[in-house]
Each structure stands twice: as C-alpha cells, then as structure tokens.
C-alpha positions in Angstrom: 38.1 -27.8 -22.2 34.8 -29.0 -20.9 35.7 -31.3 -18.0 38.3 -28.4 -17.0 35.5 -26.0 -16.8 33.3 -28.4 -14.4 36.5 -28.8 -12.6 37.3 -25.5 -11.7 33.8 -24.8 -10.8 33.7 -27.5 -8.5 37.0 -26.0 -7.0 35.4 -22.9 -6.5 32.6 -24.5 -4.7 34.5 -26.4 -3.0 36.9 -23.5 -1.5 33.7 -22.0 0.3 32.4 -19.4 -2.2 28.7 -19.8 -3.2 26.4 -18.5 -5.8 24.1 -16.6 -4.2 20.2 -16.2 -5.1 19.9 -12.8 -5.7 16.8 -10.1 -4.8 17.8 -7.7 -6.9 15.0 -5.2 -6.4 11.5 -4.4 -5.2 9.8 -7.6 -4.5 12.9 -9.7 -6.0 13.3 -10.8 -9.7 10.5 -9.4 -12.1 9.0 -7.7 -8.9 6.6 -10.8 -8.4 7.5 -11.4 -4.6 8.7 -14.9 -5.4 11.7 -16.3 -3.4 13.7 -19.1 -4.5 14.7 -22.1 -2.7 15.7 -21.8 0.8 14.9 -23.3 4.1 13.6 -19.6 5.8 12.8 -19.8 9.2 9.1 -19.6 10.3 9.5 -18.3 14.2 12.0 -15.7 15.2 12.1 -13.0 18.1 14.6 -10.9 19.7 17.0 -13.6 20.6 15.4 -16.2 18.1 17.1 -16.9 14.7 18.1 -13.3 14.1 21.9 -13.5 12.5 22.7 -10.2 12.9 20.9 -6.7 13.2 22.5 -3.6 12.2 21.8 0.0 13.1 20.9 2.3 10.6 21.8 5.8 10.5 18.0 7.2 9.4 14.7 6.1 8.7 13.1 4.9 5.4 10.3 3.1 3.8 12.6 1.3 0.9 13.4 -2.2 0.7 17.0 -4.1 1.1 18.0 -5.5 -1.8 20.5 -8.3 -2.0 23.6 -9.2 -4.7 25.8 -12.0 -3.8 27.5 -11.3 -0.4 26.2 -7.7 -0.3 22.9 -6.0 1.5 22.1 -2.5 -0.1 19.7 -0.4 1.6 18.7 3.6 1.5 17.5 6.0 4.8 17.3 9.9 4.9 19.0 11.8 7.8 17.7 15.3 9.0 14.1 16.8 8.5 14.2 19.4 6.6 16.6 22.5 4.5 20.2 21.7 4.4 20.5 19.0 7.2 18.4 16.8 4.8 20.4 13.9 3.3 19.6 10.6 1.7 22.1 7.6 2.2 22.8 4.5 0.1 24.6 1.9 2.5 26.4 -1.5 1.3 26.2 -4.2 4.2 28.4 -7.2 4.6 25.6 -10.2 4.1 27.6 -12.4 6.5 27.6 -9.9 9.2 26.0 -7.2 8.6 29.0 -4.8 9.0 28.5 -1.6 6.7 31.3 -1.6 4.2 30.7 1.7 2.4 28.3 4.6 2.5 27.2 7.2 -0.2 25.4 10.6 0.9 23.5 13.2 -1.5 22.0 15.9 0.0 18.2 16.9 -0.9 17.7 19.8 -3.3 15.8 22.5 -2.0 13.1 23.1 -1.2 11.8 19.8 0.1 8.7 18.9 1.5 8.7 19.8 5.4 6.8 16.1 6.3 5.9 15.7 9.7 4.6 12.6 12.0 3.7 9.5 9.8 4.6 11.1 6.4 8.0 11.8 7.7 8.5 8.1 8.1 8.5 7.1 4.6 8.5 10.5 2.5 12.3 10.6 1.9 13.7 7.2 1.1 11.0 4.9 -0.3 12.2 4.0 -3.7 14.5 0.6 -3.4 17.5 0.2 -5.4 18.2 -2.1 -8.3 21.4 -3.9 -8.7 22.5 -5.8 -11.7 25.4 -7.3 -12.5 28.2 -4.5 -11.1 26.1 -1.7 -10.9 23.4 -0.7 -8.4 20.6 2.0 -9.5 18.9 4.3 -7.2 16.1 6.7 -7.1 16.7 9.9 -4.9 13.5 11.3 -6.4 13.8 15.0 -6.5 17.2 14.4 -5.8 17.9 12.4 -9.2 18.6 8.8 -10.5 22.3 8.0 -9.6 24.2 4.5 -11.1 27.0 3.6 -8.7 29.2 0.5 -9.1 29.4 -1.9 -6.6 32.3 -0.4 -4.4 30.1 2.4 -4.5 31.8 4.8 -6.9 29.5 7.2 -8.6 29.0 6.1 -12.3 26.3 8.8 -13.5 23.6 10.8 -11.7 20.3 12.2 -13.7 17.7 14.9 -12.8 14.3 14.1 -13.8 12.1 16.7 -12.4 11.4 19.3 -9.7 7.5 18.9 -8.7 6.3 17.5 -5.3 3.9 15.8 -4.0 2.3 16.4 -0.1 2.5 12.3 0.4 6.1 12.1 -0.8 7.5 10.3 -3.5 9.0 7.3 -3.9 8.6 4.7 -6.9 11.1 1.8 -7.4 12.8 1.8 -10.4 12.9 -1.6 -13.0 15.0 -2.9 -15.7 14.4 -3.7 -19.2 17.9 -4.5 -21.7 19.9 -1.7 -21.7 17.3 0.6 -20.0 16.5 1.8 -16.4 12.7 2.4 -16.0 11.4 5.2 -13.5 7.9 6.2 -12.5 8.5 10.2 -12.2 5.1 10.9 -12.3 5.6 13.0 -9.0 8.7 14.7 -10.0 8.3 14.9 -13.9 4.7 13.4 -14.7 6.6 10.7 -16.7 7.8 7.4 -16.9 11.2 7.8 -18.1 13.6 5.3 -19.9 17.0 6.1 -19.3 20.2 4.3 -20.7 21.6 2.2 -18.2 25.4 3.2 -19.2 25.2 6.9 -19.6 21.7 7.6 -17.6 20.9 9.6 -20.8 16.9 9.6 -21.6 16.2 6.9 -24.0 12.3 8.0 -24.3 10.2 9.5 -21.9 6.5 8.9 -22.1 3.8 11.7 -20.7 1.5 10.7 -17.7 -1.2 12.7 -15.8 -1.5 12.2 -12.1 0.9 10.5 -9.4 1.1 7.0 -9.0 3.8 5.2 -6.7 4.0 1.9 -8.8 6.8 0.3 -10.3 6.9 -0.5 -13.7 6.7 -3.9 -15.1 7.5 -6.0 -18.5 4.9 -8.4 -19.6 5.1 -10.8 -22.6 2.0 -10.6 -24.9 0.7 -13.8 -26.5 2.1 -13.0 -29.4 6.1 -13.0 -27.9 5.9 -8.8 -27.9 7.7 -7.1 -24.7 5.2 -4.3 -23.4 6.0 -1.6 -20.4 3.1 -1.7 -18.0 2.8 0.8 -15.3 -0.4 1.3 -12.7 -1.6 4.8 -12.7 -4.3 6.8 -11.7 -5.9 7.1 -14.8 -6.0 3.3 -15.3 -3.4 0.8 -16.5 -1.3 1.5 -19.5 1.1 -0.5 -21.7 3.9 0.8 -23.7 6.5 -0.2 -26.5 9.6 -0.6 -24.7 11.7 0.5 -27.4 10.0 3.9 -28.4 7.8 4.6 -25.0 4.7 5.4 -27.4 1.3 4.3 -25.3 0.1 1.2 -26.8 -3.0 0.7 -24.8 -5.0 1.6 -21.5 -7.3 0.0 -19.4 -9.9 1.5 -17.0 -9.4 0.4 -13.4 -10.2 1.9 -9.5 -7.5 4.6 -9.9 -6.6 6.7 -7.2 -3.5 7.1 -5.3 -1.9 4.5 -6.6 0.7 2.3 -4.9 0.4 -1.6 -5.7 2.5 -3.0 -8.4 1.0 -5.5 -10.9 2.0 -9.4 -10.7 1.9 -11.1 -14.3 1.8 -14.7 -15.4 2.2 -15.3 -19.0 0.4 -12.1 -21.0 -2.1 -11.4 -17.9 -1.5 -8.7 -15.3 -2.9 -8.8 -11.9 -3.9 -5.6 -10.0 -5.5 -4.1 -7.1 -6.3 -0.9 -5.7 -8.6 1.2 -3.5 -9.9 5.1 -4.2 -11.8 6.9 -1.4 -13.9 3.8 -0.4 -13.9 2.4 -4.0 -12.1 -1.0 -4.5 -11.3 -2.9 -7.0 -9.2 -6.3 -8.5 -8.6 -7.2 -12.0 -7.2 -9.6 -14.3 -6.1 -7.2 -17.9 -4.7 -9.4 -20.7 -2.1 -7.3 -22.5 -1.2 -6.6 -26.2 -4.3 -4.8 -26.8 -4.6 -1.7 -28.9 -6.0 1.6 -27.8 -8.9 1.7 -25.0 -8.8 -2.3 -23.8 -11.0 -1.6 -20.9 -13.9 -3.5 -23.0 -12.0 -6.6 -24.7 -9.0 -7.1 -22.3 -10.2 -7.3 -19.0 -10.6 -10.9 -18.4 -12.6 -10.4 -14.6 -12.8 -7.6 -12.4 -14.0 -7.4 -8.3 -15.1 -4.3 -7.0 -15.9 -5.5 -4.0 -12.1 -6.2 -2.6 -8.8 -4.9 -3.0 -6.0 -2.7 -1.4 -4.7 0.7 -0.8 -0.9 0.3 -0.7 0.5 -3.2 -0.6 1.2 -5.3 -3.9 -0.6 -8.2 -4.8 1.1 -12.2 -4.7 0.1 -14.7 -7.4 1.3 -18.2 -6.1 -0.2 -21.3 -8.3 -4.0 -20.1 -9.2 -4.0 -18.3 -6.1 -4.1 -14.6 -5.9 -3.3 -13.0 -2.2 -3.3 -9.6 -0.8 -3.6 -7.8 2.5 -5.9 -4.7 3.5 -7.6 -4.5 6.6 -7.9 -8.6 6.3 -6.3 -11.3 4.2 -7.9 -11.7 0.7 -7.4 -15.2 -1.4 -8.6 -15.0 -5.0 -9.1 -17.5 -7.8 -6.8 -16.1 -10.2 -8.6 -17.8 -13.2 -12.0 -15.8 -12.2 -11.8 -13.4 -9.6 -13.8 -15.1 -6.9 -13.1 -14.9 -3.3 -12.3 -18.0 -1.8 -11.4 -16.8 1.5 -11.2 -13.4 3.7 -9.7 -13.6 6.8 -9.4 -10.7 9.5 -5.6 -9.9 10.5 -4.7 -7.6 13.6 -2.1 -4.9 12.2 -2.8 -5.1 8.2 -5.4 -1.7 8.3 -2.7 0.8 7.0 -0.1 -1.6 5.9 2.6 -0.7 3.6 4.8 -3.8 3.4 4.1 -6.3 0.4 3.8 -10.0 0.9 6.5 -12.6 -0.5 6.5 -16.0 -0.9 9.2 -18.4 0.2 9.7 -21.7 0.9 5.8 -22.5 0.3 5.0 -19.8 2.7 3.4 -16.3 2.8 5.6 -14.0 5.0 3.8 -10.4 5.6 5.3 -7.8 7.6 3.1 -5.1 9.6 3.9 -1.8 10.5 3.7 -2.1 14.2 2.0 -5.8 14.7 4.9 -8.0 13.8 5.2 -10.4 11.3 2.7 -13.1 10.1 3.7 -16.3 8.4 0.6 -18.0 6.9 0.2 -20.7 4.5 0.2 -20.4 0.8 -3.2 -22.4 0.6 -7.0 -21.6 0.4 -6.8 -21.1 4.3 -4.1 -18.9 4.8 -3.5 -20.3 8.1 -1.3 -18.4 10.4 1.7 -20.5 11.1 3.6 -18.1 13.1 3.2 -14.4 14.6 6.8 -13.3 15.2 7.9 -9.7 17.3 11.3 -8.6 17.0 10.7 -6.2 19.6 11.4 -3.3 18.0 9.2 -0.1 18.6 9.8 1.4 15.2 7.7 1.0 12.4 8.0 -1.6 9.3 7.3 0.0 6.0 9.1 -2.1 3.7 9.0 -5.2 2.3 11.3 -8.0 2.9 13.8 -9.5 0.9 14.8 -13.1 0.9 17.7 -15.2 -0.7 18.8 -18.5 0.3 17.2 -19.1 3.4 17.4 -15.7 4.8 15.2 -12.7 5.4 16.1 -9.4 5.3 13.8 -6.7 6.5 14.4 -3.1 7.6 12.3 -1.0 10.3 12.8 2.7 11.0 15.5 2.2 13.0 17.3 -1.4 11.8 18.7 -3.3 9.2 17.8 -7.6 10.5 19.3 -10.9 8.8 16.5 -13.6 9.7 17.9 -17.0 9.7 17.8 -20.2 11.1 20.4 -21.0 13.4 
C-alpha cells in the first residue's frame, strides 16, 4: 500500500503539478515574515524579472496572500457614500489573470478620507487562507468567509465605530477560531467559529490598535493569544478569551505585530516621540511588567512596520535600519536608508536576505547579518505608493502598489 501511495505521489509531481509553499496571511506562516526555500530575485525593474503585472480595480494597503496556484488580494473603489465598494480578487498565480472577484458595498456612513489616508483607509487588512477557505476582514463591513471559488460561506458584522486613521487589522487563525482585532470597530478582540462565523468569545480592549493577534506557546506548553495594544501587550486564554496577563510597553497608536521565538515575544513601538523595543516572556499572570520583561530598549523603535527575527538578530526599519541583539536588546548596527521614514510595509526574510519595500523609494534587498549591507535597491517605475508588505513563495515575490499587483521572479 505504501509503495502504491508513493508511486501515485511521484506521478502527480511528474505530471507537472507542484506542491506550493503557501503564504497564507499577513507576513506569511505564523505572521513571522519568514519565507521557505527558493531562489528569489535580488535585482528587478520594469523590464527585468517581472513575471507578470496586473492592473487592480482600486487602491489598498493589504498584502497579497498565496494558496497553491492562486493569489488573493483586496482593494477598494470609490471615495465615499454609496460609491465606496470593497473587493476581494483571486488571481492565477502563473499568469496574474483575474479568476474571480467579489464586491461588497461599504456600510454607511463611512469616514470621508482624503490625501494619504484615502490611500489605505478602506482596504488595509490582509486576508488569511487555510484549507478551502479564505477569511477577509472588511472592518466596518464585517468579516467574510469565502471558498476558493468565491462563494460566500458566512458574514459577521462586529461593530460600527470608526477611527480617523482608518481600520484594517489583519485576522489570524488558531484551531477552529478566526481571531479578529476589532478594537476600532467594537473595542474588542473577537474569536469567531471558522465554520459558522459565530462569536466563540469576545475580549474587551480599551483603545484602538492595528496589530495582528499572534499565538505563543509558553515554557509549560500552554498556548496563549497575544495582542499588541495601546495600553500594552496582553495575553489571553485561547479557549475562553480570559485576560491572563498584561505588560506595559511604549503604547500609542500600535500597528506593529510581535514576532515570536519559543516563549518570547519581540515588540517595537513609537508613541509621540517615545520609542521602545522589548522582549517579553509569555506565561505570566496579572501585571508582568516587573517580572517577565527579558529586556527593553527605550532608545529605538518604529511606528508602523513589524520586526523581523533572524537567528539571534532582531531587525526593524523606521528612519533607519536597525539590528539588535535579540538576547540583550543592545544595538548592533544602525544604517540610514532613504525612504524608510514613513514606512507602512514590513520586512520579510527570503533566500537568506531581507526584503524591504518603501512607499516611494523602491525596494531594498539587504544582507541578513550585522552589517545589513544593501545588495540592491530596485524600482518598478510605479509612481503609485507601496503600502503593503510582500508575500514570498517558491522563489517568487508578490507585491502590490496602489495600482498594480506584481509577481517578481527570476527569468
């Protein structure tokens, strides 16, 4: 029997079907910004190493996600009132051809954004895909589940509040739960049933934030849901939503999602001139500010982008490129880079290198070491801003600007 299964598997591979390394949600598997193996391009341009380029119907800051031979991304059209519509697109990975599209009108009244806020205020949350379903947070428009052919499976509205900076926290998954940071819409973190969309639990949270919930395993082998919030870092029981612990941090308008290694959470922040980076051990109870902070560094931080952990180094970008010793929090290197002062995109690691997209100054490819040497600075010739983070799968990078979705791959 075993030989038969192996032979069948070999026939599948031999027939040209490939098992892809998926990039299922914001910053990939586990929201850590880490890509699998692949020969990713270092240099690209308008006519170089662009496998395809697809015009999008509207703007957005959400990142693309990859499932097998499909790529998904959201955007919006219109500016206000009944003309405002959010879109979910499914594209063919090989060609960039749009396979199907779902449209949902925005509930009214909505924010009347203008200028820079209009670029990212309505389609900022990155979808997440698992199995035969994709989950999309349209914020005040609600959370949706679709199958991979575009059929709506359920829709759940979470709240009606608005924020002048917009909404758009990306959902995550744990077991049978869809975890949604709806602090803007409902002052709460929701856990929804994957199958039905019904609320399993709701944790009340004061203050708006835009971070993605992450899962951490404690030293005792227990799982916790952690959210980086305005008031600090919070840990929750994944089965009940009960708050387990709290740790003070720099706070402020939090957009940064923690990265996790074993039972340690690494966070960065910036709050009206105050900065901060910290490593916090999960598994505590109550206020753990004085007991579970492994290290903190109040001299460095970032406003929007999430950090990247590679080995014993923690990298992040805001005004300059920063590399910290992840064991101590000490600064190893800081390099000035053009275009990273107002940075919405978060870095990823792929092929042993760091990939960082700026809003209007192209993309950097950096060495993933203490020097952070600039290996290339690439420009796609796209005059619209890039606010999204890239997706990486099997040697291909997928990035969206305000106008286009690109597949970058060696030719």
